[in-house]
Structure formats: structure tokens, C-alpha cells
C-alpha positions as CSV (number, residue, x, y, z in Angstrom):
1,M,12.8,3.5,-6.2
2,V,11.0,1.8,-3.4
3,K,10.2,-1.9,-3.2
4,S,6.4,-2.5,-3.3
5,R,4.0,-5.2,-4.2
6,Y,2.1,-2.5,-6.1
7,K,3.0,-0.8,-9.4
8,E,3.3,3.0,-9.3
9,D,0.0,4.8,-8.6
10,R,-1.7,1.6,-7.4
11,G,-2.5,0.2,-3.9
12,G,-4.7,-2.1,-1.9
13,L,-7.2,-1.6,0.9
14,Y,-8.3,-4.5,3.1
15,K,-11.1,-4.9,5.6
16,V,-10.0,-4.9,9.2
17,R,-11.4,-8.1,10.7
18,E,-11.1,-7.1,14.4
19,R,-11.2,-3.4,15.2
20,K,-9.6,-2.5,18.5
21,S,-12.0,0.4,19.3
22,A,-14.8,2.3,17.7
23,K,-12.3,4.8,16.4
24,S,-10.2,2.2,14.6
25,P,-10.3,2.2,10.8
26,H,-12.7,-0.2,9.0
27,A,-10.0,-0.9,6.3
28,M,-6.2,-0.5,6.0
29,G,-3.7,-0.9,3.3
30,E,-0.8,0.7,1.4
31,A,-0.3,2.5,-1.9
32,N,2.7,3.3,-4.1
33,I,2.1,6.9,-5.2
34,G,4.7,8.7,-7.2
35,G,7.3,6.1,-6.2
36,K,6.7,6.6,-2.5
37,L,4.9,4.2,-0.2
38,Y,1.9,5.3,1.9
39,F,-0.1,3.7,4.6
40,I,-3.9,4.0,4.0
41,A,-6.6,4.0,6.7
42,A,-10.3,4.1,5.8
43,W,-13.5,4.6,7.8
44,T,-17.0,3.9,6.4
45,K,-19.3,6.9,7.1
46,V,-22.8,8.0,6.3
47,N,-23.6,11.4,4.9
48,E,-26.0,13.0,7.3
49,Y,-27.9,14.8,4.6
50,S,-28.3,12.3,1.8
51,G,-27.8,9.0,3.8
52,E,-25.2,7.8,1.3
53,K,-22.3,5.7,2.5
54,Y,-18.8,6.9,1.7
55,M,-15.2,6.2,2.8
56,N,-13.1,8.7,4.6
57,L,-9.4,8.1,3.8
58,V,-6.1,9.1,5.5
59,F,-2.8,8.7,3.8
60,R,0.5,8.7,5.8
61,E,3.9,8.4,4.2
62,K,5.6,5.1,5.1
63,P,9.2,5.7,6.5
64,E,11.9,4.4,4.2
65,E,13.6,1.2,5.3
66,E,17.4,1.4,5.5
């Protein structure tokens, strides 16, 4: 079992106040999914056909601390 501030299958995403470059994510956070911790990065995008805004998410498993 991993230590996390989030209950299982929950997480948080927070706005990045100062992006380092245009490719940096707009939001970052972490989630506890199935008892494993994941880093989350999110970019706000606009659908080129409908004009609707959406968030593109990337999940990366957080290494276990020993």
C-alpha cells in the first residue's frame, strides 16, 4: 500500500502558475489509482472542428520511495 494524500481512485490536478515553455503543461497533479501513485500532466486544447475546449492528460507512474 502506498502513502498518498488521496484515497484510492482519487487525485488532484492543480493549475501551473508559471509555465516554463509553451510545451509545459497547464496543470499538474497526482492520483492514487489501484493503489499506485501516478503523476498527471494536463494541457488545455481546442478541438479544431467544434471549437470546444478539452484537456489532454498524461499519466506517468510515480517511482516507489524506498
